[in-house]
Backbone bond lengths (Angstrom), bond angles and torsions (degrees), N, CA, C in turn:
res aa  C-N    CA-C-N  psi(-1)  N-CA   C-N-CA  omega(-1)  CA-C   N-CA-C  phi
1 X - - - 1.455 - - 1.510 111.47 -
2 X 1.330 117.14 -41.68 1.462 120.89 177.55 1.510 112.31 -62.12
3 X 1.348 114.33 -41.80 1.479 118.51 177.24 1.545 111.18 -61.66
4 X 1.296 117.36 -41.88 1.459 121.13 177.30 1.508 112.39 -62.80
5 X 1.320 118.59 -40.14 1.451 122.44 177.59 1.566 108.96 -61.76
6 X 1.308 114.43 -43.29 1.499 118.01 179.50 1.542 108.61 -61.89
7 X 1.287 118.27 -49.23 1.467 122.93 -179.30 1.520 110.24 -56.49
8 X 1.331 117.24 -47.71 1.469 122.35 179.37 1.527 109.16 -60.90
9 X 1.276 118.23 -44.41 1.484 121.81 178.45 1.517 109.83 -60.46
10 X 1.346 116.93 -47.92 1.483 117.81 -179.36 1.503 112.57 -61.72
11 X 1.327 117.76 -37.89 1.427 122.39 177.57 1.527 111.22 -62.39
12 X 1.361 115.44 -45.21 1.481 118.24 179.69 1.532 110.76 -67.99
13 X 1.351 115.94 -39.73 1.467 117.47 177.43 1.499 112.11 -62.89
14 X 1.329 115.94 -38.89 1.470 119.50 177.57 1.522 114.07 -62.07
15 X 1.321 114.85 -44.65 1.480 120.59 179.09 1.536 109.79 -63.99
16 X 1.332 116.11 -46.23 1.486 120.78 179.57 1.518 109.58 -61.63
17 X 1.311 117.83 -44.78 1.452 120.31 -178.16 1.498 112.17 -64.37
18 X 1.337 118.24 -32.69 1.443 119.32 176.88 1.538 111.66 -60.91
19 X 1.290 116.17 -44.93 1.459 120.99 -178.36 1.555 109.67 -71.47
20 X 1.283 117.37 -36.21 1.476 119.04 175.53 1.477 111.05 -63.81
21 X 1.357 115.19 -44.92 1.480 120.67 178.12 1.528 112.97 -61.16
22 X 1.337 119.13 -33.34 1.443 122.01 176.92 1.534 111.73 -70.87
23 X 1.357 116.15 -28.92 1.484 119.07 -175.38 1.516 112.91 -89.03
24 X 1.296 119.07 -18.14 1.460 123.03 -178.18 1.532 110.65 -65.28
25 X 1.320 115.34 134.62 1.465 120.47 176.80 1.507 110.71 -69.56
26 X 1.306 114.33 121.61 1.485 120.28 179.76 1.505 114.59 -66.25
27 X 1.288 116.83 -24.49 1.482 119.69 -172.98 1.538 110.95 -70.79
28 X 1.317 118.80 -14.21 1.446 122.93 179.57 1.555 110.74 -80.28
29 X 1.311 116.20 -15.51 1.484 119.09 -177.58 1.505 109.73 -89.52
30 X 1.344 111.08 124.00 1.465 120.27 176.22 1.542 109.88 -104.83
31 X 1.307 114.36 103.91 1.491 117.28 -175.71 1.521 110.45 -69.46
32 X 1.359 119.59 -13.01 1.425 121.59 -178.99 1.559 111.97 -98.79
33 X 1.318 117.04 9.52 1.441 121.59 -178.10 1.513 109.50 -120.83
34 X 1.308 116.81 158.32 1.405 123.49 172.33 1.539 111.93 -57.39
35 X 1.236 121.76 134.48 1.461 131.45 9.09 1.512 115.20 -95.73
36 X 1.296 117.88 6.56 1.469 121.82 -170.74 1.517 115.07 -89.35
37 X 1.345 117.02 -25.31 1.442 116.87 -179.67 1.525 109.71 -70.07
38 X 1.317 117.96 154.17 1.480 118.27 -179.93 1.533 112.56 -63.34
39 X 1.260 116.68 139.49 1.453 122.38 174.66 1.538 107.12 -84.29
40 X 1.362 116.63 151.14 1.487 118.60 -177.68 1.498 112.40 -54.60
41 X 1.329 119.47 -40.02 1.468 120.39 -177.55 1.527 112.92 -66.13
42 X 1.333 118.19 -18.09 1.462 120.71 179.89 1.533 110.81 -80.11
43 X 1.299 118.81 -13.07 1.463 123.74 178.43 1.496 111.08 45.00
44 X 1.403 114.58 53.77 1.433 123.69 179.42 1.515 115.26 54.19
45 X 1.314 116.05 33.97 1.463 120.92 179.20 1.482 115.16 97.45
46 X 1.339 117.54 -14.39 1.476 121.20 -174.55 1.536 112.01 -61.98
47 X 1.341 116.11 -31.45 1.452 118.91 179.36 1.533 113.35 -59.44
48 X 1.292 115.81 -28.82 1.447 122.89 -178.38 1.574 109.86 -74.16
49 X 1.269 117.38 -26.55 1.434 120.13 176.17 1.484 111.23 -63.21
50 X 1.338 117.64 -31.80 1.454 124.84 -177.60 1.560 109.10 -67.51
51 X 1.324 116.44 -26.88 1.488 118.70 178.52 1.521 111.01 -95.35
52 X 1.330 116.10 8.81 1.472 120.48 173.99 1.526 114.83 71.13
53 X 1.355 115.49 29.86 1.427 118.82 -176.06 1.524 114.11 -60.80
54 X 1.313 116.18 -31.22 1.466 121.43 -179.30 1.545 110.34 -62.14
55 X 1.374 115.79 -30.74 1.454 119.89 -179.65 1.505 113.45 -75.75
56 X 1.352 117.47 -38.23 1.444 119.57 -172.19 1.522 115.46 -104.81
57 X 1.307 119.77 -13.61 1.450 118.46 -176.37 1.503 115.11 -61.86
58 X 1.307 118.42 -28.91 1.454 120.75 178.30 1.537 113.63 -79.88
59 X 1.347 114.70 -5.06 1.483 117.77 -177.06 1.517 113.17 -98.51
60 X 1.332 115.71 -8.79 1.449 118.27 -179.20 1.556 108.50 -90.32
61 X 1.338 116.87 155.08 1.438 118.05 179.51 1.497 114.06 -57.75
62 X 1.324 119.41 138.17 1.441 123.91 -178.45 1.529 106.66 -129.60
63 X 1.322 117.76 120.75 1.437 121.91 -176.61 1.528 113.13 -64.19
64 X 1.313 117.12 -23.30 1.475 119.01 179.36 1.559 109.76 -73.17
65 X 1.345 116.15 -23.74 1.464 119.83 176.48 1.561 110.02 -86.97
66 X 1.314 116.34 -30.93 1.458 120.25 -178.51 1.535 111.97 -82.22
67 X 1.271 119.01 -40.21 1.465 123.81 -178.80 1.496 111.88 -115.77
68 X 1.315 115.91 61.78 1.458 121.02 -178.89 1.517 109.34 -57.96
69 X 1.319 116.42 138.92 1.427 123.89 -179.51 1.517 113.41 95.33
70 X 1.342 116.28 -27.73 1.446 119.15 177.31 1.523 112.84 -90.01
71 X 1.316 114.41 -13.62 1.479 119.24 -179.81 1.553 106.65 -138.19
72 X 1.358 113.42 150.17 1.450 116.83 174.62 1.524 109.50 -65.96
73 X 1.377 115.79 143.80 1.454 117.87 177.93 1.542 112.57 -65.34
74 X 1.289 117.30 147.74 1.471 120.20 -175.80 1.547 110.41 -89.83
75 X 1.325 118.40 -20.75 1.443 123.29 -175.43 1.545 108.63 -78.59
76 X 1.315 113.86 135.92 1.486 118.21 177.84 1.499 107.72 -89.95
77 X 1.311 116.36 124.89 1.469 122.52 179.34 1.561 107.08 -103.04
78 X 1.277 118.10 118.56 1.482 121.45 177.61 1.500 109.89 64.52
79 X 1.326 114.55 -136.91 1.489 120.82 179.15 1.548 108.32 -104.74
80 X 1.316 117.97 101.97 1.458 119.92 177.38 1.489 114.13 -61.92
81 X 1.352 117.40 144.63 1.464 117.58 176.78 1.549 109.05 -81.01
82 X 1.315 114.21 174.85 1.490 120.69 -176.94 1.505 111.64 -58.89
83 X 1.307 117.08 -43.44 1.467 120.33 179.81 1.509 112.50 -61.47
84 X 1.328 118.19 -41.80 1.457 122.35 178.45 1.534 109.86 -61.22
85 X 1.305 115.84 -46.68 1.496 121.99 179.67 1.520 110.48 -61.05
86 X 1.300 116.91 -42.89 1.496 120.17 -179.06 1.561 108.97 -64.20
87 X 1.340 116.59 -41.01 1.438 120.26 180.00 1.541 109.18 -62.58
88 X 1.323 116.02 -45.77 1.440 120.20 -179.17 1.561 112.18 -63.33
89 X 1.320 115.11 -38.79 1.486 118.47 177.73 1.478 110.98 -65.77
90 X 1.368 117.89 -42.81 1.436 119.46 178.35 1.533 111.38 -66.78
91 X 1.346 116.95 -31.96 1.470 120.62 176.95 1.537 109.76 -63.37
92 X 1.331 118.09 -36.79 1.458 120.24 178.73 1.527 109.82 -67.07
93 X 1.292 117.55 -33.58 1.507 120.92 174.67 1.485 112.69 -63.99
94 X 1.315 113.40 -47.41 1.503 119.31 -178.60 1.499 110.17 -64.31
95 X 1.349 117.15 -46.37 1.472 120.50 178.68 1.532 111.39 -60.45
96 X 1.298 117.20 -42.46 1.453 118.02 -177.85 1.559 108.97 -65.51
97 X 1.336 116.68 -44.90 1.447 119.56 -179.82 1.517 111.67 -60.77
98 X 1.370 117.81 -44.27 1.450 121.56 179.54 1.531 109.08 -57.78
99 X 1.317 119.29 -45.72 1.465 119.63 -178.67 1.506 113.53 -68.86
100 X 1.333 119.19 -32.57 1.467 119.51 172.97 1.520 108.67 -66.11
101 X 1.349 117.63 -42.76 1.450 118.49 -179.86 1.547 111.99 -64.44
102 X 1.327 115.24 -34.18 1.472 118.66 177.11 1.518 111.41 -65.85
103 X 1.359 116.86 -34.62 1.488 118.35 173.31 1.484 111.77 -62.23
104 X 1.347 117.68 -42.96 1.458 120.36 178.44 1.537 111.66 -67.60
105 X 1.309 116.80 -43.46 1.467 119.70 178.29 1.520 110.40 -64.82
106 X 1.260 117.54 -28.18 1.429 122.28 179.41 1.508 113.25 -65.24
107 X 1.306 118.90 -17.60 1.448 122.50 175.34 1.529 111.03 -58.14
108 X 1.327 119.10 -20.28 1.433 121.69 177.42 1.534 111.39 -59.86
109 X 1.278 118.58 -17.26 1.461 121.39 177.39 1.552 109.25 -64.96
110 X 1.294 118.63 -25.93 1.448 121.56 175.60 1.531 112.29 -67.25
111 X 1.330 114.65 -27.03 1.474 120.29 176.02 1.563 109.70 -84.72
112 X 1.345 113.99 -41.25 1.472 118.84 -178.75 1.542 111.04 -69.12
113 X 1.292 116.20 -33.31 1.485 119.50 -178.18 1.538 106.07 -139.52
114 X 1.332 118.22 81.64 1.479 120.52 -177.76 1.522 111.90 -59.36
115 X 1.336 114.44 144.88 1.439 118.35 175.01 1.529 111.21 101.86
116 X 1.328 112.92 -163.63 1.459 122.48 -173.98 1.524 112.11 -62.67
117 X 1.327 117.79 -34.24 1.448 120.35 -179.14 1.506 111.66 -65.41
118 X 1.304 117.95 -43.95 1.493 120.54 177.44 1.525 113.02 -66.47
119 X 1.354 113.53 -36.00 1.491 117.96 178.07 1.520 111.03 -66.03
120 X 1.324 115.50 -44.07 1.459 121.12 178.66 1.526 110.86 -63.24
121 X 1.301 114.91 -43.25 1.473 121.28 -178.91 1.574 108.66 -60.55
122 X 1.347 115.48 -43.35 1.473 121.21 -179.96 1.526 109.66 -65.23
123 X 1.301 116.08 -45.52 1.517 119.95 -179.93 1.487 111.32 -59.24
124 X 1.325 117.16 -45.90 1.490 120.48 177.93 1.510 110.95 -62.80
125 X 1.325 115.89 -42.48 1.471 120.53 177.68 1.531 111.60 -58.14
126 X 1.334 116.63 -42.95 1.424 119.69 -179.25 1.550 111.52 -71.87
127 X 1.325 113.48 -46.55 1.524 116.55 -174.38 1.542 112.63 -74.01
128 X 1.371 118.48 -34.03 1.444 120.10 -176.03 1.532 110.85 -100.78
129 X 1.333 118.65 -36.62 1.422 121.97 -174.48 1.515 116.15 -91.55
130 X 1.325 116.34 -17.94 1.467 117.74 -178.27 1.525 117.87 -129.96
131 X 1.313 116.74 -40.77 1.463 118.57 -177.54 1.537 112.84 -58.29
132 X 1.333 121.32 -43.31 1.457 119.98 178.23 1.540 111.52 -55.06
133 X 1.336 116.18 -40.12 1.443 118.50 -177.70 1.537 111.35 -74.34
134 X 1.278 118.73 -32.03 1.473 121.05 174.91 1.530 107.90 -65.64
135 X 1.313 118.23 -45.42 1.466 121.24 179.39 1.513 112.50 -60.96
136 X 1.332 116.84 -39.41 1.432 120.59 178.32 1.523 112.75 -62.03
137 X 1.343 116.19 -41.45 1.463 120.46 175.62 1.505 112.36 -61.92
138 X 1.346 112.86 -44.91 1.470 117.72 -177.48 1.531 111.94 -69.55
139 X 1.340 116.32 -24.55 1.475 120.93 177.12 1.544 110.95 -78.86
140 X 1.342 115.72 -42.67 1.440 119.20 -176.28 1.524 116.27 -77.35
141 X 1.352 116.43 -31.72 1.429 118.99 -175.24 1.577 112.59 -60.59
142 X 1.324 120.12 -47.94 1.475 119.63 177.11 1.515 113.17 -61.22
143 X 1.315 115.72 -33.05 1.480 120.12 179.36 1.534 109.10 -68.40
144 X 1.330 115.46 -43.56 1.488 117.39 176.98 1.526 112.31 -66.28
145 X 1.287 114.92 -35.37 1.518 117.87 178.87 1.540 110.65 -67.72
146 X 1.331 116.32 -35.86 1.478 118.28 175.26 1.511 111.02 -64.36
147 X 1.325 116.65 -40.80 1.439 119.94 177.93 1.518 111.55 -64.82
148 X 1.321 116.09 -40.48 1.461 120.00 176.07 1.557 111.16 -63.64
149 X 1.273 116.70 -43.74 1.477 121.12 176.63 1.512 112.02 -60.53
150 X 1.335 116.00 -46.67 1.441 120.10 178.22 1.509 112.78 -60.18
151 X 1.343 114.50 -42.30 1.445 119.73 179.01 1.543 112.02 -65.70
152 X 1.337 114.18 -40.19 1.480 117.50 -179.73 1.541 110.39 -67.17
153 X 1.330 116.49 -38.07 1.451 119.70 176.14 1.535 111.35 -61.92
154 X 1.330 114.74 -43.09 1.479 119.82 178.78 1.489 111.87 -61.92
155 X 1.359 117.36 -42.33 1.478 120.26 179.91 1.521 109.87 -68.21
156 X 1.342 116.91 -32.34 1.480 118.81 -179.50 1.539 110.70 -70.66
157 X 1.338 117.31 -32.72 1.423 121.81 179.06 1.538 111.23 -71.40
158 X 1.352 118.67 -30.61 1.402 122.37 -178.36 1.507 110.83 -73.05
159 X 1.326 118.25 -29.37 1.415 120.51 -174.94 1.500 115.11 -80.51
């Protein structure tokens, strides 16, 4: 019963966080500031290639595929313009923050199921339900920034 309460809580927290994430103003997110800028140990996302993120990132649930129209699509079609890239970069910041906040909110499982069961439930929730999505954002953001930089350089050369 305690496990079921935790699962129901996580489901409700996930649904609520989705709507909160959609309502948050993107302009407040600075992709070049802590905690969103790449850390030196990430080597601009290359560290994530070592864990094979490119192979599995497309296999995890993606709200932009599930709720089309409520979220901007994640797939890049053709050559995206600067505005599209900036929106996608800010979306990575929002998604990362939402998943970190879900990890924090998940600590409620220690109240719902005191003891080792609640702790294990929370750890699984963080490691399986949130960490992969945080890693995906941290992997994709530097790649999008490189694309934006390349595009900006190209536009500068044309002028």
